[in-house]
C-alpha positions in Angstrom: 15.7 11.7 -25.4 17.5 11.7 -28.8 20.1 14.1 -27.3 20.6 11.7 -24.4 21.0 8.7 -26.6 22.9 9.7 -29.8 26.2 10.8 -28.1 26.4 7.6 -26.0 25.8 5.3 -29.0 28.0 7.1 -31.5 30.6 9.1 -29.6 31.3 7.5 -26.2 29.8 4.1 -25.6 31.7 3.9 -22.3 29.3 6.6 -20.9 26.4 4.2 -21.1 24.6 3.2 -17.9 25.2 4.6 -14.4 29.0 3.8 -14.4 29.1 2.7 -10.8 30.0 -0.9 -11.8 32.8 0.3 -14.0 34.3 2.4 -11.2 34.0 -0.4 -8.7 35.7 -2.8 -11.2 38.6 -0.3 -11.7 39.1 0.1 -8.0 39.3 -3.6 -7.6 42.0 -4.2 -10.2 40.0 -4.6 -13.5 41.2 -2.4 -16.4 38.2 -0.8 -18.1 39.1 1.0 -21.3 38.0 4.7 -21.8 35.9 4.9 -18.7 38.0 7.8 -17.5 38.2 9.5 -20.8 37.4 13.3 -21.2 35.0 12.4 -24.0 33.2 10.1 -21.7 32.9 12.8 -19.1 31.3 15.3 -21.6 29.0 12.8 -23.1 28.0 11.5 -19.6 27.1 15.0 -18.4 25.1 15.9 -21.5 23.3 12.6 -21.6 22.4 12.6 -17.9 21.2 16.2 -18.0 19.0 15.5 -21.0 17.5 12.2 -19.6 16.7 13.7 -16.2 15.4 17.0 -17.8 12.8 15.3 -19.9 11.4 13.5 -16.8 12.4 9.9 -17.5 12.4 7.6 -14.4 16.1 7.9 -14.0 18.2 9.8 -11.5 21.6 11.6 -11.6 23.1 9.7 -8.6 24.8 6.9 -10.4 26.2 9.1 -13.2 27.5 11.6 -10.6 29.5 8.9 -9.0 31.1 8.1 -12.4 31.6 11.8 -13.2 33.2 12.4 -9.8 35.6 9.5 -10.4 36.3 10.9 -13.9 37.2 14.3 -12.6 39.3 12.8 -9.8 41.3 10.6 -12.2 41.8 13.5 -14.7 42.9 16.0 -12.1 45.4 13.6 -10.4 47.2 13.0 -13.7 47.3 16.5 -15.1 47.3 15.2 -18.7 44.7 14.5 -21.3 45.1 11.8 -23.9 42.0 13.0 -25.7 43.3 16.5 -26.2 46.9 15.4 -26.4 48.6 17.7 -23.9 50.1 17.7 -20.5 50.0 20.5 -17.9 53.2 19.4 -16.2 51.3 19.5 -12.9 50.8 16.8 -10.3 53.6 14.6 -11.6 54.1 13.0 -8.2 50.5 11.6 -8.5 51.1 10.0 -11.8 51.2 6.4 -10.5 48.5 3.8 -10.1 48.1 4.1 -6.3 47.6 7.8 -6.2 45.3 7.7 -9.2 43.2 5.0 -7.5 43.0 7.2 -4.4 41.8 10.2 -6.4 39.2 8.0 -8.2 37.9 6.8 -4.8 37.7 10.3 -3.4 35.9 11.5 -6.6 33.3 8.7 -6.4 32.7 9.6 -2.8 32.3 13.3 -3.6 29.9 12.4 -6.3 27.7 10.5 -3.8 27.9 13.4 -1.3 26.8 16.0 -3.8 24.1 13.8 -5.3 22.5 13.2 -1.9 23.7 16.3 0.0 25.3 13.9 2.5 29.1 14.2 3.0 29.2 11.4 5.6 27.2 9.2 3.3 29.7 9.8 0.5 32.6 8.8 2.8 30.8 5.6 3.9 29.9 4.7 0.4 33.5 4.8 -0.7 34.7 3.0 2.4 32.1 0.2 2.4 31.0 -0.3 -1.2 33.7 1.0 -3.6 37.3 0.8 -2.4 39.2 -2.3 -1.6 42.2 -0.3 -0.4 41.4 2.4 2.2 43.6 4.1 4.7 43.0 6.6 7.5 44.7 9.5 5.6 42.6 8.7 2.5 39.5 8.7 4.7 40.2 12.2 6.1 41.1 13.6 2.7 37.9 12.1 1.2 35.8 13.5 4.0 37.2 17.0 3.5 36.5 16.7 -0.2 32.9 15.6 0.5 32.4 18.6 2.8 33.8 21.0 0.3 31.7 19.5 -2.5 28.5 19.8 -0.5 29.4 23.3 0.5 29.9 24.4 -3.1 26.7 22.7 -4.1 24.6 24.7 -1.6 26.6 27.8 -2.4 25.6 27.5 -6.1 22.0 26.9 -5.1 22.1 30.0 -2.9 23.5 31.9 -5.9 20.6 30.6 -8.0 18.1 31.9 -5.5 19.5 35.4 -5.8 18.1 35.5 -9.4 14.6 35.4 -7.9 15.3 37.9 -5.1 17.1 35.7 -2.6 20.2 36.4 -0.5 23.5 35.0 -1.6 25.1 32.8 1.1 21.8 32.1 2.8 21.1 28.4 3.0 17.3 28.5 3.1 14.4 27.4 1.0 15.7 25.8 -2.3 19.2 26.3 -1.1 18.6 24.6 2.3 21.1 22.0 3.3 18.3 19.8 4.6 16.5 17.8 1.9 13.9 15.8 3.9 13.2 17.7 7.1 10.9 16.0 9.6 8.9 18.5 11.8 6.4 16.1 13.2 6.9 14.4 16.6 6.5 10.6 16.0 5.7 8.4 19.1 7.4 5.0 19.2 6.9 1.8 21.1 9.1 -1.2 21.6 6.3 -3.4 20.1 7.0 -1.7 16.8 10.3 -3.6 16.5 8.6 -6.9 15.6 6.6 -5.6 12.6 9.6 -3.6 11.5 11.7 -6.8 11.5 9.0 -8.6 9.4 8.9 -5.7 7.0 12.6 -5.7 6.7 12.8 -9.5 6.0 10.0 -9.1 3.4 11.8 -6.3 1.7 15.0 -8.4 1.7 13.2 -11.2 -0.1 11.6 -8.7 -2.5 15.1 -7.4 -3.2 16.3 -10.9 -4.1 13.3 -11.4 -6.5 13.9 -7.9 -8.0 17.6 -8.7 -8.6 16.9 -12.0 -10.2 14.2 -10.4 -12.5 16.5 -7.5 -13.3 19.3 -9.9 -14.3 17.0 -11.9 -16.5 15.7 -8.8 -18.1 19.2 -7.5 -18.7 20.3 -10.8 -20.4 17.1 -10.7 -22.6 17.8 -7.1 -23.5 21.4 -8.0 -24.5 20.2 -10.8 -26.8 17.6 -8.6 -28.4 19.5 -5.3 -28.8 23.1 -6.5 -28.8 25.5 -4.0 -30.3 23.3 -2.8 -33.2 23.4 1.0 -33.0 19.9 1.4 -34.5 18.4 -0.8 -31.9 20.3 0.9 -29.1 19.0 4.3 -30.4 15.4 2.9 -30.6 15.3 1.4 -27.1 15.2 4.6 -25.0 12.8 6.3 -27.5 10.4 3.4 -27.2 10.8 3.3 -23.4 10.1 7.1 -23.2 7.0 6.7 -25.4 5.7 3.9 -23.2 6.5 5.8 -19.9 4.9 9.1 -21.1 1.8 7.3 -22.4 1.3 5.3 -19.2 1.9 8.5 -17.0 -0.8 10.3 -18.9 -3.4 7.6 -19.3 -3.2 5.6 -16.0 -4.2 8.6 -13.8 -7.4 8.8 -15.8 -8.6 5.6 -14.1 -7.4 6.6 -10.6 -10.2 7.9 -8.3 -9.7 11.2 -6.6 -9.2 11.4 -2.8 -10.8 14.1 -0.7 -8.7 14.8 2.4 -10.4 16.0 5.6 -7.2 17.7 6.9 -4.0 19.1 5.5 -0.5 19.4 7.0 1.0 22.9 6.4 4.8 23.1 6.2 5.2 25.6 9.0 2.2 24.5 11.1 2.5 22.1 14.1 -1.1 21.0 13.9 -3.1 20.0 10.8 -5.8 22.3 9.4 -9.1 20.5 9.1 -12.5 21.1 7.6 -15.3 22.1 9.9 -16.3 19.1 12.0 -13.3 17.0 10.9 -10.3 15.8 12.9 -6.9 14.4 11.9 -8.1 10.9 12.9 -11.5 11.0 11.2 -10.2 10.9 7.6 -7.2 11.4 5.3 -4.7 14.0 6.3 -2.7 15.1 3.3 0.5 17.0 2.9 0.1 20.5 1.5 2.2 19.6 -1.5 -0.4 17.0 -2.7 -3.1 19.5 -3.2 -1.6 21.2 -6.2 -2.2 18.3 -8.6 -5.9 18.2 -9.5 -5.5 16.4 -12.9 -8.9 14.7 -13.2 -10.2 16.0 -9.9 -12.6 19.0 -10.0 -11.4 21.8 -7.7 -13.7 23.0 -4.9 -14.6 26.6 -4.2 -15.9 28.5 -1.2 -19.4 30.1 -1.4 -17.6 33.4 -1.8 -16.0 32.2 -5.0 -12.4 31.6 -3.8 -10.8 28.1 -3.9 -10.9 26.0 -0.8 -7.7 25.3 1.1 -8.3 21.5 1.1 -8.7 20.2 -2.4 -9.1 16.7 -3.8 -6.1 15.1 -5.5 -5.3 12.3 -7.9 -2.8 10.0 -6.1 -1.4 8.4 -9.2 -1.0 11.7 -11.1 1.0 13.0 -8.1 3.4 10.0 -8.2 3.9 9.9 -12.0 3.6 13.5 -13.1 6.2 15.1 -10.7 10.0 15.0 -10.6 11.5 12.0 -8.9 12.6 13.9 -5.8 9.0 15.1 -5.2 7.6 11.6 -5.7 10.1 10.3 -3.1 9.0 13.0 -0.6 5.4 12.0 -1.1 6.2 8.3 -0.6 8.2 8.9 2.6 5.7 11.3 4.3 3.9 10.3 7.5 0.7 8.5 6.7 1.6 7.4 3.2 -0.7 4.4 3.5 -3.6 6.8 3.9 -2.6 9.3 1.3 -1.9 6.7 -1.4 -4.0 3.5 -1.8 -2.3 0.3 -2.8 -3.5 0.3 -6.4 -1.7 3.6 -7.3 1.4 2.4 -5.6 1.3 -0.9 -7.5 0.7 0.9 -10.7 3.7 3.2 -10.1 5.9 0.2 -9.3 4.9 -1.5 -12.5 5.6 1.6 -14.6 9.0 2.3 -13.0 10.1 -1.3 -13.2 
């Protein structure tokens, strides 16, 4: 946490935060000093890697948008004010319009790589970031997003070769599919009505969340201000509170004993003797590895049982953010996680 905080406070304050607002402000005509500085890029990378690596409730998506825009801005100019040199390349792009286009493409590629979604990166740049967009820029941005995602998965494939994998095979950890759905879900037109109600409720909740977030941000600005000591202490205190809550709250969460388990490559769930998928909780196989306060069960022969109890709150708080999202978006989440653990997780993350 100290490594994630000290460089931002003392070396590159422009690297603070996600950086998405700064990129959007620049693309809409607002000059933001030092947001596309080489020093900002290095500090942003180190700080983001350290914060995500220690397990804080943050993600690399926003910083990757900023870093993509940083790289796009720097490559288009072929110069570095920080290092004080010029490569003599790309002189035809050294104008505000082309630099803005490269920043737009870089931000889109950052989104595409963060979410493994090239079309999502293009739509993000088109709908959310850029005020000036052309057909040619759209095609160029899309090609850049495709190449970025391809290189990401190629690097993941290269990483799997260290553990005996095959280079160039996009499978397992190097798969191009993050959230694969293998279950057949039946739908009915009557489901549109409750879905509309849930959508409206989530919209109202988003309004309340935004208002509360703005009030918290103003309060934070008044308390912390520009004092470097307070800016250093803030993430350390937050990390201490988060880690303490993540370790203590699961102690009070009851264990859940599923009756069936969904295996990754199995079409039908595997159930205990006499149980069916509709008679109790059907858990995903990934939930059963976190016993925490739950006592593991063993067969009469001495081996561990396939279906084990799990602590729902420990699974949500003591795993990486991607795994927590997968658990929350699985089929039957309302059965696998009670409302109390979900409310506790919301309070901790907020």
